[in-house]
N, C-alpha and C positions, 0 to 999 in steps of 0.2 A: 457509579461503579467503574473503576479503571484499573489497569495493570501497568506497572512500571517494570521494565526488564533490562538487564545488561548482561552481556557475555564476558567472561573473564578468559584469560589465556588457557586455563585448564579445560575449557570446553564446558564449564559448569555455568548454568544460567540461574540467576537469583531473581525470583519474581516476588514483588511486594503487592499484596492485594488487601484492600481495606475490608475488614469484617466488623461484626458487632463488638469484637474484643480488641480492635485495633489492627495493626498490620501483622500479617502472617508471612513468614519467609519460607519459601519452598525451594529447595535445591534440586535442580533438574539438569542432569547431564545431557548434553547434545547427542542426537542420534547420528552417529558417523558410519556405522557398519550395517550391512544388509546381508542376510543369509538367503541363498537360493537353493532349495532342495531339488536336485536334478538327477537323482539316482534311479527314478522310476523306469520300468521296463517298457512302458508304452504299449501294452498288449492290445488295447482297443484300436491300435493303428496297424497291426500286423496285416500284411507282410511289409508295409512301408518301413516299420521301425525294427526290422530284423537286424539291419546293419547300420541304420542311421538313427541317432538319438531323437526322440520325439521333440525335444527342445530345439532341434536344428531344422525341423520342417519349416517351410517358408510361408509367411503371410505376405502376399504380393512378392516382394523381392528381399525380404529380411527374415532371418530366423526368428521364431517365436521368442527365444531367450533375449534377443536384441531389444525387443519392445519393453520387456520387463526391466532389463538393466538400464535402459534409457529413462524409464520412469523413476528408478532409484537415483540415477545421476541428477536428474532435474530436481529431486527433493533434497539435494545436498549430501548424498551419501558419498563417502570417500574411500571406503574399503568394501570390496565385493567378495563375498565368501560363498563358494560353490561346494555343496555336498554332493559328490559324484558317486558313481558306481563303475563296475566293469564296462568296458566298451564305450566310455563317454569321453575318451581323450580328445575327440574332435572339438568338444566344447572349449577345452583349454587352448587348443590350437586356434580356434576362432578369435579368441581374445588376445592372441599373441601377435607380434609383428611378423608380417610375411615379406621378407626382404626381396625375394625374387619377384613377387607380384608388384610391390611398390616400385621397384626399379623398372619393370616392364611398362607400367602405367606412365612413369615419368618420361621414359624414352619415346613413348607413343603420343606424348602431349595430352594425356588424359588427366589434366590437372584438376578438374572439378571432381572427378571420381576419386582421385588420390586424396584430395583435401577432405572429402567426405569420410573416407576410411580412417584418416588420421584423426579427425575430430572424434570419431567413435572409439578410438583406441584408448584403453585405460593406461594411465601413467605407470611407470615401473613401481612395483611394490603395492599397487592398488588391488590386485587380485590374489586370492588364496584358494587352494583346492584341497579338500580332504575327502576321504572315502567313507561311505556307509557300507560296511562290509556284509551286511545281511539285510534283507527287506523286512524290517520290523516296524514300519509305519512312519508317519510324519513326525510324531513326537521323538522317535529315535533319531531321525535324520537331523532334527534341530539340536538334539543333545550332542551329536557328533561334532557340531561346530563350537562347542563350549570353550575350548582352549583358544580358538581364534577370536572369538567374541570378547572373552575376558569379563571383567566386572563392570560392564557398562550396558546401557540399553541398546537394543538393536532392532532393525526392521526385518521382517520376514515376508518374502514375496513368493507366492506359489507360482511357478513358471508356466503352469497350464493356463492361468488366467491373465489375459491381456485387456487393458482398459482403453477406452476412447473418451476423452473429455478435453475441454479447453485447458483446464489445470489438472495436472496429474493427481490420481487418487492419493498416492503416498505424500505428495507435497501438501495436500489439504490435511492429511493426518498429522504430519509434522507440525503444521500450524496449530492444530488442536492440542497436540502434546505440549507445545510450548506454553499453552494456556493452563493446562490441567496437570501435567506430569502423569505419573502412573502408567497404566497400560492402555493402549488404544487399538481398537479393531475397526475395520471398515465393514459396513453392512449395506445390503440392498434389499429391496422388496422382492418377494417371490409370490407365486400363486398360493393363496392360503391352503389349497388342497395338496400342495407339494411340500409343506413344511417338514413332513416326516423324512424327507430326503437330505436335510441339511442340519448344520449347527445353527440354532436359533437363539436370539437374545431378547430379553425383555427391556423395554424402554422406560427409564426412570426420568428424573428431573433434568432439565436443560443444564448444560455445562459448557460455557464458551460457545464454540460453533458446533458442539456435539451434544451428547447426553450421557448421563450416568447409566451404566448397564446394571440392572438389578437382578437379572437372571440369565443363565446360560444353560441351554439344553442341547445335547447332541442327539439329533434325529428323534424328536419327540413323537410319541404315539399320536395317531390321528386325533384331532380335536382337543389336544392338550397343550399346543404351542402357546407361549406367552405373547407372540406377535407373529408377523410374517417377515421379519427382518433376519436375513441369513448372513452368515460370515462368508465374505466373497474372496478370501485369499490374500488379504493384506493385514499385517499386524505390526504393532510396535510393542515390544515386550521388555520387561526388566530382567536382569540376569538371574534373579532369584528363581526363575523358571527352571534353571538347569538342575539344581539339587532335587527338585520335585520330579523332573523327568528321569533322573538317575534311579529313583526308587519307584517309579510309576509302574503299576501292574498292567499287564496286557488287557486291552478292552475289546471293543468291536473288531471283528475280523482277526482276532488273536494278534493284534498289533498294539504298539504303544501310541495312544491317541493324544494329540496335542490338546484337544479340548478338555480332556480329563485333567491334565496338568494345569490348564488355565483355571479350571474350577477350584483346584487346590490353591493356586496363587491368589484367587479372588477372596479367599478367606482372610488374607492379610493385606492385600493391596487393592486399590480401586481400579475398575475397568471403565473405559469410556468408549462410546460408539461414534463413529463418523458415518453419516448417511450419504453414501456416494450416489450422485444423481446422474452420472454418465452411463456409458454402456460397458458391460463386462462380457467377455467372450470366453467360454470354456473350450480352449483349444486342445484339451485332453479327450474331447469327443469329436468324431468326424463331423457331426452337424454343427457344433460350435466353431470348428476349424474352418469349414466352408463359409459360415456366416461372417467370421472375422475377415476372411479374404475379400468377401464382397464389400463389407463395410469400409475397410481401409482402402480398397481400390476406388470405391466411389468418392472417397474423400480427396482423391488426387485429381486436379483439374484436367490433366492430360489424358486420364482414363475415363473420366466420369461420363462424357457424352456417348462414347462408343459402348461402354459397358451397359449403360441404360438401354441402348438399342438392342444389344444382345439379350438382355434379360427379358425385354418385351417380346422378342422373337421366340425365346424359349418358352415363355409363359403361354404364347399362342398355341403351342402344341404342334405335333407333326402335320395336322390338317390345315393349320392356319398359315398364312403367308407371313414370314418373318419380316421385321422392320429392316433387316439387312438386305433382303431381297427387294423390298419396296424402295429402299434408298439407293 
């Protein structure tokens, strides 16, 4: 079994796979665009998010949104589409050129810091911003990006979720997409007793480096989930999702739910799952946010040793002698 592939200038990939009936040609457009729904109010982080968007809260020394955009960039994304809301202008400023800052860094000889900021800077025309004018749910936020996405597949990355792995989650998904086409979602294992909290998928036959999704259930009743594989906030979707979202009725929470539209799309297009084996942190919750800060700080050699000592000291409690005091 083998696959031969070639990309043409149009961004369309032609894959030839041997089957029992000979070669089957599958036309797969390359994934060039990514949508980031950043209009949420961040109520779980009040009062911190009263004036600061939750996406701009920092994990170590970078805003949460930076980690998600970097994951998309590493996966080959060329166009970054942000669905924003009121009081989110600082996100647009963050991805703009800051002339005064750059000039100050240059004059002070901070060449390394300046180079780092310039590497992270999107090129002119690579970012687009549109408004979600009412809080009608994730499905509605995705639909708001329809004109910017156009008639091509796109990645969707939920900015609350940041990933830690040697190879980015979206990069692995793009690799699977190039093998299968269709729609691809990332999943991870959760505690079987908590499947009622998530969108859950059923695992079908193996497909490339992933598997066929044979069922999708949004927050199944206890004891009815087809597996313990939950949707972790990374998607590659075909543009046919947009007309479904346009007419999608409100679901859970009186909002337009993306999973409901995906179920509608599944009736006519295949869905595949990529089982992500790295770590995922829900930075939309205070607990997940703190965990992410610890995990990414410990990953840095300059911080690792000291932070380990601090954690051991904190774990000893107020009556124990901390490792900082002992050292």
